[in-house]
TORNULO-166906 format. One record per residue (C-alpha): residue in one letter; x negated, z, y negated. Coordinates in steps of 0.02 Angstrom, whole numbers, padded with zeros to 5 digits, always signed. Example, Ala and Ser with C-alpha at 12.3 -4.5 7.8 and 13.67 -1.06 7.14 Angstrom:
<dotors>
A-00615+00390+00225;S-00684+00357+00053;
</dotors>
This chain:
<dotors>
M-04361+04796-07273;A-04490+04846-07144;M-04610+04983-07194;T-04798+04954-07185;F-04921+05098-07184;V-05088+05075-07273;Q-05224+05205-07295;D-05355+05196-07432;R-05503+05283-07349;E-05618+05276-07503;S-05501+05366-07623;S-05426+05481-07490;I-05254+05429-07551;D-05114+05376-07433;R-04995+05240-07488;H-04852+05147-07406;L-04712+05028-07449;D-04548+05118-07472;S-04375+05045-07442;S-04376+04961-07614;G-04541+04872-07582;K-04646+04979-07701;Y-04809+05064-07656;V-04803+05254-07659;R-04969+05345-07678;Y-05011+05522-07622;T-05158+05629-07674;A-05271+05710-07546;E-05186+05879-07578;Q-05014+05803-07547;V-05072+05719-07387;E-05149+05882-07325;A-04986+05975-07362;L-04882+05843-07273;E-04997+05845-07122;R-04984+06035-07114;V-04794+06027-07120;Y-04788+05890-06988;T-04905+05984-06870;E-04801+06142-06880;C-04631+06056-06872;P-04638+05882-06793;K-04448+05873-06770;P-04365+05784-06917;S-04206+05890-06917;S-04297+06056-06920;L-04238+06178-07053;R-04411+06256-07049;R-04483+06089-07108;Q-04368+06086-07259;Q-04417+06263-07302;L-04604+06224-07291;I-04582+06072-07403;R-04494+06176-07534;E-04633+06307-07526;C-04769+06177-07563;P-04796+06158-07752;V-04895+05997-07731;L-04741+05913-07655;A-04623+05965-07794;N-04637+05797-07886;V-04611+05691-07729;E-04436+05627-07693;P-04359+05686-07527;K-04327+05506-07476;Q-04512+05465-07498;I-04563+05618-07397;K-04443+05562-07258;V-04522+05389-07257;W-04696+05467-07247;F-04646+05569-07095;Q-04573+05414-07012;N-04736+05321-07038;R-04833+05471-06976;R-04730+05477-06817;C-04751+05289-06789;R-04939+05304-06811;E-04945+05446-06683;K-04845+05343-06557;Q-04961+05195-06584;R-05112+05306-06556;K-05040+05375-06393;E-04994+05202-06333;A-05167+05136-06377;S-05246+05280-06282;R-05134+05245-06131;L-05176+05059-06134;Q-05361+05098-06145;A-05347+05210-05992;V-05252+05074-05898;N-05381+04946-05951;R-05524+05056-05889;K-05435+05077-05723;L-05404+04890-05705;N-05586+04853-05749;A-05645+04976-05616;M-05526+04902-05486;N-05583+04727-05534;K-05763+04781-05509;L-05718+04853-05340;L-05628+04695-05287;M-05774+04587-05344;E-05894+04692-05241;E-05777+04679-05091;N-05772+04491-05116;D-05962+04483-05122;R-05971+04586-04962;L-05849+04468-04875;Q-05950+04317-04932;K-06107+04397-04860;Q-06013+04432-04699;V-05959+04249-04689;S-06138+04192-04717;Q-06199+04313-04583;L-06069+04249-04460;V-06123+04069-04495;C-06304+04117-04462;E-06257+04209-04303;N-06158+04058-04247;G-06310+03947-04271;F-06420+04074-04184;M-06302+04082-04036;R-06310+03894-04019;Q-06500+03905-04012;Q-06485+04043-03883;L-06379+03932-03772;Q-06515+03800-03778;A-06660+03920-03744;P-06585+04081-03673;S-06737+04148-03583;A-06861+04148-03725;A-06741+04215-03854;G-06679+04350-03734;T-06857+04413-03703;T-06900+04422-03887;D-06739+04513-03936;G-06755+04638-03794;N-06932+04688-03845;G-06883+04703-04027;D-06735+04813-03987;S-06840+04922-03875;V-06970+04953-04011;A-06836+04991-04140;T-06746+05109-04023;T-06906+05200-03980;S-06948+05220-04164;R-06775+05286-04207;N-06775+05407-04060;S-06945+05477-04109;M-06881+05516-04283;R-06715+05583-04220;D-06802+05708-04105;A-06904+05779-04248;N-06871+05964-04281;S-06964+05993-04444;P-06914+05972-04627;A-07014+05810-04634;G-06927+05748-04478;F-06757+05796-04548;L-06798+05703-04709;S-06842+05547-04609;I-06676+05559-04518;A-06586+05587-04683;E-06664+05432-04763;E-06623+05328-04610;T-06444+05394-04613;L-06429+05351-04797;A-06487+05172-04770;E-06370+05144-04621;F-06222+05223-04712;L-06246+05113-04867;S-06257+04959-04758;K-06085+05005-04689;A-06007+05058-04853;T-06059+04907-04958;G-06148+04792-04836;T-06111+04695-04679;A-06174+04815-04544;V-05996+04829-04477;D-05871+04687-04459;W-05728+04761-04562;V-05550+04693-04554;Q-05399+04748-04654;L-05297+04888-04579;P-05129+04816-04521;G-04981+04871-04624;M-05082+04910-04781;K-05041+04796-04927;P-05174+04798-05063;G-05111+04782-05241;P-05102+04871-05409;D-04994+05010-05336;S-05102+05035-05181;V-05204+05193-05158;G-05355+05088-05109;I-05429+04959-04990;F-05426+05011-04807;T-05519+04924-04666;I-05562+04960-04485;S-05701+04901-04371;Q-05667+04748-04267;S-05809+04757-04143;C-05938+04895-04145;S-05989+05045-04042;G-05867+05188-04063;V-05723+05185-04187;A-05744+05161-04375;A-05639+05153-04532;R-05678+05125-04715;A-05585+05158-04878;C-05621+05111-05058;G-05524+05177-05206;L-05523+05238-05386;V-05487+05418-05435;S-05483+05505-05603;L-05608+05641-05559;E-05793+05656-05594;P-05914+05620-05449;N-05973+05800-05428;K-05793+05862-05414;V-05752+05724-05287;A-05905+05769-05182;E-05857+05954-05187;I-05681+05914-05123;L-05737+05795-04985;K-05872+05911-04920;D-05741+06046-04898;R-05670+05959-04744;L-05562+06108-04698;S-05454+06081-04853;W-05402+05901-04818;F-05439+05860-04635;R-05295+05939-04538;D-05387+05917-04372;C-05537+06019-04430;R-05537+06193-04354;S-05700+06258-04427;L-05852+06198-04522;E-06009+06305-04532;V-06169+06263-04625;F-06308+06341-04522;T-06453+06303-04639;M-06482+06211-04802;F-06646+06162-04883;P-06694+06048-05027;A-06757+05873-04997;G-06909+05811-05090;N-06809+05689-05198;G-06691+05819-05273;G-06559+05807-05137;T-06508+05935-05007;I-06506+05930-04817;E-06384+06035-04717;L-06364+06066-04531;V-06178+06078-04498;Y-06077+06130-04347;T-05896+06068-04347;Q-05752+06097-04227;T-05596+05988-04224;Y-05430+06018-04139;A-05365+05917-03993;P-05205+05828-04047;M-05114+05867-03883;T-05115+05985-03735;L-05197+05867-03608;S-05364+05832-03691;P-05508+05946-03742;A-05558+05977-03922;R-05713+05898-04001;D-05861+05974-04090;F-06005+05898-04190;W-06183+05952-04227;T-06235+05849-04379;L-06359+05829-04520;R-06278+05808-04692;Y-06379+05734-04834;T-06326+05742-05016;T-06424+05644-05146;T-06410+05542-05305;L-06460+05359-05307;E-06557+05274-05446;N-06398+05196-05517;G-06318+05367-05539;S-06208+05358-05384;L-06184+05516-05282;V-06200+05501-05093;V-06149+05622-04955;C-06196+05549-04785;E-06194+05628-04613;R-06242+05592-04433;S-06255+05682-04267;L-06418+05760-04210;S-06485+05750-04033;G-06500+05907-03930;S-06374+06045-03902;G-06392+06129-04072;A-06253+06251-04117;G-06104+06264-04001;P-05937+06350-03977;N-05910+06530-03926;A-05951+06556-03742;A-05770+06603-03706;A-05709+06433-03768;A-05858+06323-03718;H-05758+06234-03582;Q-05625+06185-03710;F-05741+06074-03811;V-05827+05906-03783;R-05977+05861-03894;A-05934+05703-03991;E-06051+05594-04092;M-06042+05552-04276;L-06133+05392-04315;P-06196+05370-04496;S-06043+05406-04604;G-06008+05480-04774;Y-05954+05455-04954;L-06024+05344-05091;I-05959+05406-05260;R-05997+05301-05414;P-05954+05354-05592;C-05839+05240-05691;E-05860+05196-05873;G-05738+05303-05972;G-05716+05433-05834;G-05664+05437-05653;S-05752+05380-05496;I-05751+05239-05369;I-05759+05308-05192;H-05818+05222-05034;I-05778+05321-04875;V-05844+05277-04703;D-05800+05369-04542;H-05891+05308-04385;L-05868+05411-04227;N-05893+05406-04040;L-05757+05522-03973;Q-05814+05513-03791;A-05655+05434-03724;W-05718+05456-03546;S-05672+05641-03554;V-05484+05612-03566;P-05360+05541-03438;E-05349+05353-03427;V-05177+05348-03506;L-05241+05437-03663;R-05401+05338-03689;P-05325+05213-03811;L-05299+05359-03930;Y-05486+05397-03930;E-05534+05213-03940;S-05424+05171-04090;S-05500+05142-04261;K-05323+05143-04333;V-05299+05325-04283;V-05467+05374-04363;A-05417+05279-04520;Q-05249+05369-04536;R-05303+05545-04489;M-05474+05549-04576;T-05518+05407-04694;I-05353+05375-04781;A-05312+05562-04779;A-05473+05599-04875;L-05439+05471-05011;R-05257+05524-05028;Y-05305+05706-05043;V-05430+05672-05182;R-05299+05570-05275;Q-05172+05710-05249;I-05292+05837-05326;A-05327+05718-05471;Q-05141+05700-05510;E-05111+05886-05496;T-05257+05919-05613;S-05186+05799-05742;G-05014+05881-05730;E-04927+05726-05662;V-04857+05817-05509;V-04704+05930-05529;Y-04643+06034-05381;G-04480+06123-05349;L-04430+06307-05348;G-04565+06350-05474;R-04707+06341-05348;Q-04883+06294-05400;P-04957+06142-05312;A-05100+06244-05239;V-04976+06368-05161;L-04873+06230-05080;R-05031+06143-05020;T-05084+06307-04939;F-04915+06321-04852;S-04935+06144-04782;Q-05110+06183-04719;R-05053+06347-04639;L-04908+06261-04549;S-05022+06125-04482;R-05161+06246-04435;G-05041+06366-04348;F-04967+06224-04246;N-05140+06160-04198;D-05193+06335-04144;A-05038+06346-04033;V-05066+06174-03955;N-05250+06206-03918;G-05240+06391-03870;F-05425+06429-03891;N-05486+06577-03790;D-05594+06642-03932;D-05435+06659-04036;G-05359+06773-03906;W-05252+06646-03812;S-05236+06652-03623;V-05130+06546-03505;L-04993+06642-03416;N-04969+06607-03229;C-05007+06420-03234;D-05051+06337-03068;G-05066+06162-03142;A-04899+06101-03073;E-04793+06168-03217;D-04730+06041-03343;V-04719+06177-03477;I-04876+06281-03511;I-04849+06462-03564;S-04991+06546-03658;V-04998+06718-03738;N-05095+06789-03885;S-05092+06978-03893;T-05204+06987-04047;K-05110+06865-04159;N-05114+06913-04342;L-04991+06820-04450;S-05065+06864-04618;G-05042+06728-04745;T-05184+06795-04853;S-05338+06903-04837;N-05237+07053-04896;P-05212+07172-04747;A-05056+07243-04827;S-04967+07076-04807;S-05018+07052-04625;L-04893+07059-04483;T-04960+07102-04311;F-04836+07115-04168;A-04842+07256-04041;G-04840+07126-03901;G-04905+06968-03979;V-04851+06786-03988;L-04801+06677-03841;C-04814+06488-03846;A-04724+06364-03734;K-04796+06188-03747;A-04789+06021-03660;S-04837+05838-03684;M-04739+05686-03631;L-04757+05498-03640;L-04632+05397-03744;Q-04609+05211-03724;N-04527+05086-03843;I-04481+05225-03965;P-04535+05204-04147;P-04616+05375-04183;A-04557+05375-04364;V-04376+05343-04312;L-04380+05483-04184;V-04454+05609-04307;R-04324+05562-04438;F-04186+05590-04311;L-04257+05759-04259;R-04267+05808-04442;E-04093+05751-04491;H-04000+05803-04333;R-04070+05972-04285;S-03910+06022-04197;E-03938+05883-04069;W-04088+05971-03993;A-04108+06147-04065;D-04022+06309-04014;F-03969+06407-04167;N-03981+06572-04070;V-04166+06540-04036;D-04196+06500-04221;A-04105+06661-04267;Y-04210+06760-04142;S-04374+06691-04212;A-04317+06731-04390;A-04264+06907-04343;S-04428+06939-04253;L-04523+06917-04415;K-04434+07066-04491;A-04522+07232-04464;G-04458+07324-04311;S-04338+07188-04257;Y-04366+07123-04080;A-04194+07072-04021;Y-04180+06962-03867;P-04074+06803-03887;G-03898+06835-03828;M-03893+07018-03881;R-03817+06963-04047;P-03735+06795-04011;M-03727+06677-04161;R-03631+06520-04203;F-03705+06375-04299;T-03580+06302-04423;G-03663+06131-04417;N-03718+06136-04599;Q-03902+06100-04623;I-03959+06100-04804;I-04130+06030-04848;M-04209+06092-05010;P-04364+05990-05057;L-04516+06085-05117;G-04639+05943-05143;H-04717+05788-05071;T-04880+05694-05079;I-04903+05548-05198;E-04854+05417-05070;H-04717+05523-04989;E-04810+05518-04823;E-04791+05708-04812;M-04645+05818-04868;L-04631+06007-04880;E-04454+06077-04882;V-04348+06230-04848;I-04209+06212-04719;R-04057+06325-04725;L-03953+06335-04566;E-03784+06414-04597;G-03727+06531-04459;H-03605+06672-04424;S-03608+06813-04299;L-03484+06805-04156;A-03478+06995-04145;Q-03316+07061-04219;E-03398+07194-04325;D-03511+07064-04409;A-03384+06924-04421;F-03396+06912-04611;A-03583+06936-04624;S-03692+06786-04665;R-03822+06747-04533;D-03909+06601-04618;V-04080+06553-04553;H-04214+06484-04668;L-04357+06374-04608;L-04510+06310-04699;Q-04535+06133-04635;L-04672+06003-04647;C-04626+05823-04608;S-04754+05682-04608;G-04778+05504-04547;I-04600+05439-04566;D-04659+05274-04639;E-04635+05146-04501;D-04762+05027-04581;A-04908+05149-04567;V-04999+05082-04413;G-05080+05218-04308;A-05007+05358-04413;C-04967+05524-04330;C-04788+05586-04353;E-04757+05773-04363;L-04611+05891-04386;I-04677+06070-04399;F-04570+06218-04451;A-04577+06407-04458;P-04444+06538-04496;I-04464+06622-04665;D-04379+06759-04762;E-04253+06697-04890;M-04361+06774-05028;F-04503+06658-04973;P-04656+06752-05042;D-04820+06659-05063;D-04903+06762-04926;A-04758+06747-04803;P-04813+06760-04620;L-04787+06597-04524;V-04763+06564-04338;P-04756+06373-04333;S-04672+06268-04198;G-04631+06084-04190;F-04666+05908-04132;R-04811+05786-04148;I-04800+05603-04099;I-04959+05498-04093;P-04950+05311-04053;L-05065+05249-03916;D-05155+05094-03975;S-05153+04948-03854;K-05304+04860-03779;P-05322+04671-03772;G-05275+04608-03601;D-05165+04754-03552;K-05020+04703-03442;K-04843+04765-03454;D-04779+04878-03317;T-04602+04815-03299;M-04553+04963-03191;T-04584+05090-03331;T-04546+04992-03488;N-04378+05073-03521;K-04416+05249-03462;T-04468+05409-03549;L-04592+05496-03436;N-04672+05665-03418;L-04852+05631-03464;T-04919+05734-03319;S-04838+05614-03197;G-04920+05467-03284;L-05096+05535-03265;E-05104+05478-03084;V-05050+05302-03122;G-05214+05258-03207;A-05245+05083-03266;S-05085+05015-03191;T-04984+05091-03331;N-05078+05009-03471;H-04961+04946-03604;T-04950+04782-03693;A-05017+04744-03863;G-04887+04722-03995;D-04843+04741-04174;A-04832+04925-04215;S-04699+04895-04345;S-04578+04835-04213;C-04634+04965-04084;H-04573+04857-03939;N-04668+04893-03777;N-04776+05021-03867;R-04814+05195-03805;S-04842+05359-03893;V-04877+05539-03844;L-04757+05676-03895;T-04825+05854-03901;I-04702+05999-03913;A-04754+06178-03950;F-04639+06325-03987;Q-04700+06501-04029;F-04603+06662-04003;P-04655+06836-04062;F-04620+06970-03932;E-04643+07152-03885;S-04744+07197-03731;S-04591+07259-03638;L-04501+07093-03665;Q-04644+06974-03623;D-04573+06916-03455;N-04398+06891-03526;V-04463+06794-03676;A-04574+06688-03562;V-04424+06638-03454;M-04320+06601-03609;A-04461+06500-03690;R-04490+06393-03535;Q-04305+06356-03516;Y-04286+06318-03701;V-04432+06196-03709;R-04366+06108-03554;S-04195+06090-03637;V-04279+06022-03794;I-04376+05896-03688;S-04215+05842-03603;S-04129+05821-03772;V-04276+05721-03842;Q-04274+05608-03688;T-04088+05577-03711;V-04109+05540-03895;S-04258+05427-03861;M-04160+05324-03735;A-04016+05307-03857;I-04117+05250-04007;S-04245+05144-03913;P-04235+04962-03968;S-04242+04910-03785;G-04168+05066-03706;T-04057+05069-03553;N-03912+05152-03644;P-03763+05032-03621;A-03701+05072-03795;A-03865+05021-03874;G-03820+04839-03870;A-03680+04866-03994;K-03794+04951-04121;L-03859+04849-04264;S-04031+04838-04341;V-04076+04755-04505;G-04126+04573-04476;S-04042+04557-04307;P-03924+04409-04276;E-03779+04533-04262;A-03819+04604-04434;L-03826+04429-04511;T-03657+04388-04435;L-03578+04551-04492;A-03644+04527-04670;R-03564+04354-04677;W-03398+04421-04611;V-03399+04566-04735;C-03424+04450-04885;Q-03299+04319-04825;S-03164+04450-04791;Y-03191+04530-04962;S-03166+04362-05048;Y-03013+04325-04940;Y-02922+04488-04977;L-02977+04528-05155;G-02994+04352-05224;T-03169+04378-05293;G-03345+04376-05224;L-03431+04535-05166;L-03602+04465-05210;R-03651+04391-05376;S-03670+04217-05305;D-03549+04132-05184;S-03675+03998-05135;L-03786+04113-05032;V-03813+04063-04851;G-03907+04128-04700;D-04026+04273-04724;L-03993+04280-04911;V-03817+04348-04881;L-03885+04497-04785;K-04028+04521-04909;H-03911+04530-05060;L-03787+04640-04966;W-03928+04756-04913;H-03988+04777-05093;H-03812+04787-05170;Q-03799+04928-05298;D-03640+05000-05220;A-03644+05095-05057;I-03564+04981-04927;L-03523+05052-04756;C-03436+04977-04604;C-03348+05079-04470;S-03271+05033-04304;L-03083+05029-04268;K-03076+05160-04132;S-02979+05320-04106;V-03127+05406-04192;P-03198+05279-04317;M-03390+05277-04308;F-03503+05195-04434;I-03593+05042-04369;F-03683+04978-04524;A-03729+05023-04703;N-03834+04942-04837;Q-03982+05031-04917;A-03874+05115-05049;G-03757+05176-04913;L-03900+05253-04814;D-03965+05334-04973;M-03794+05405-05014;L-03773+05480-04840;E-03959+05528-04832;T-03979+05457-04658;T-04056+05311-04564;L-03977+05156-04489;V-04001+05230-04315;A-03932+05402-04355;L-03789+05325-04455;Q-03708+05260-04297;D-03672+05437-04238;I-03573+05484-04395;T-03383+05478-04397;L-03284+05418-04548;D-03187+05578-04574;K-03346+05685-04580;I-03406+05614-04746;F-03246+05645-04846;D-03187+05812-04914;E-03007+05869-04892;S-02938+05770-05041;G-03036+05616-04989;R-02966+05623-04813;K-02789+05642-04880;A-02812+05490-04993;L-02882+05389-04847;F-02739+05437-04730;A-02609+05403-04866;D-02674+05226-04897;F-02723+05184-04719;A-02558+05100-04677;K-02570+04999-04838;L-02748+04950-04793;M-02697+04887-04622;Q-02544+04796-04689;Q-02611+04703-04841;G-02794+04702-04789;F-02867+04806-04929;A-02840+04966-05029;Y-02911+05060-05177;L-02952+05244-05153;P-02965+05355-05308;A-03119+05447-05370;G-03173+05592-05264;I-03311+05686-05174;C-03395+05648-05008;M-03537+05733-04918;S-03707+05672-04857;T-03777+05717-04687;M-03889+05843-04775;G-03739+05938-04844;R-03756+05874-05022;H-03600+05825-05120;V-03585+05647-05184;S-03462+05593-05318;Y-03391+05416-05334;E-03279+05330-05459;Q-03183+05224-05335;V-03185+05161-05156;I-03131+04986-05108;A-03083+04971-04925;W-03046+04808-04835;K-03028+04737-04661;V-03173+04633-04593;L-03110+04482-04495;A-03208+04399-04357;E-03241+04218-04397;E-03189+04147-04228;D-03012+04215-04203;N-02974+04310-04366;S-02959+04472-04268;V-03002+04633-04359;H-03182+04674-04315;C-03206+04832-04419;L-03168+04913-04587;A-03282+04904-04739;F-03295+05028-04882;S-03381+05005-05050;F-03419+05166-05145;I-03432+05120-05330;N-03546+05214-05452;W-03591+05354-05332;S-03710+05494-05378;F-03764+05663-05311;V-03673+05809-05389;
</dotors>
């Protein structure tokens, strides 16, 4: 019989129905004793609980079975309370999101009404253009004059006027219709989405907006967002020159900000802004900001020529408290990045609202949500590292790479023998301090300094996320292990060996050890171990493994406008929290397309040095297209490698660095041509992509051949046709792989489970041979049954171990292998393998 718990609050006596259906009553003293025992020993099988029960005189007359039933009811009540609390939190979150969506719907309705009115007004203008034009021009002139007079004010009263104007304009963008917002392509709103993301459709400058819910109080959110250095990776410095209170309880700050240039061929930006923080009548907290006229603060004189003054139009954060805790955030970023100051081929990057959305607006909201989850204890990281420590490592890697790419003179960087014709720029920093903390004892300053070799190049028709994934998963295709070993050895005190003095051999094993990732997996921090051995006879048995701390971001192909990065730095195998870092790596930024751009058919299938494309000008403009397909799209790849050196070895290291970066560029060009969806590689036509007609045909052949040889269906339903066959095969729980019938069998296709098992991508899969994934026993089993497979058309391989491309071992219960017959002539097209019940060891 089910037990029902009832509490008599008036008499302070607990009672419940026992297994016989009778009420059992407990006095207040007995209930207090039972609660004390339960609190100290919640586990039912605890011997300590039994001892405490025996030591309580008030429980001496209670049967053990009745006490057991009380504890069961107590545990059920606690579970119900936790579940009720969880449901209340979910309900509060859903109510807040519903409120946000209703407000967004109201804003869209206002925007529709405004467009209708503008449409009617335009019709009137067409009928009487002269009169309307005169009136509008005078009105605009008066308004502009009024705004300019306030903006030029240089007194607290003038600053307050500018602040109030900024507040009104910002709110009209955040919750009004001042900007025509459209949804950011590739972002799918829903219950699992971080927020609502929109970009400007037609306005001066570039603008992006985000709305979302976070479980932090408004003051904490404002504190995080105002600290732009912590979350905005492009921010080099932020200095508050003066701060004074506003008359309404708010504060006004004059802020000077410097941001990095994302590549080597464009100058950095700086901003001179007024930032206004205040609280509205409804309790909402607002932080809004805009540029001030006049020169204001500026960069150091040594680096003045490396900056261009950009303009921040009214932007900021609207933070509203939610009932029951948490906040609703509205973020608006509206900038004029002065695109005229960069070469024609790069201007789409500075005229793209999508790029601003990904690098600023979405990054801000994601960072706040990340902090909220870390604060609540929802995030667990590997190797015992605290989230704040790993976040600091990520920021140091990104900042070190940005410093190398920009090479600011006031940081001690100087260009070495560059006449403008070199494709690889060599810069030197003789004052580089690699301290990871403010502790001087942990600093590492080289006798010579740090040398950086960097270059930028234009990529066409290459999905940036695919290229970064390939560079991450196949380091041996482009990297020189000896150079990695040299960089790692240089970090050790007193070790400045030149590459080649101790030749090394890379075994080919690359092991990736995850440290942590952001909540949406858009950024991953990991440790890479490269296994190597010395070729010198006296060190033949010594391990020469190299460890790298690596940051990988932007590998989601659906994130439109997202920057893809692979940044790494050699570290000591002990990996202390204050480890010195000398980051190197790659950055790929998609160039947004302009309406009306025409395709240059002569350069569609080429990978070019960006410096050669600067003279082409407007003739090289690319076509607009869907960024998810990446066909006929262009992106800019920036490469920067840093090398510590001694003064006596500077010339040798400079020659080595230039040659190495050129070899990396050559390797990247080769890889890009091979994996380009429309590349000129003759073998590319035989490679499959999900959704292609070839993949649909292969999926049908695989399923038909399985049924023919094994007498049963591979998929759950035999009535599937067309795209459904490929869809069900793609999502099949077993890892299914197909390989060619060549002298060296190469994989040509795998479903999602197969790619997960091998820890690779569909593009990189097609460079893996069949024998590489099996261990010795697996290869013996395959060779033993290969004749049987070819004779009868199928074979069963026993349980065993295979290996992923990352070096991890994978166990499987059984492998079914069968021949895949072409439908037309029943010739053997390829071999298929199904790994059943696989898992990582």
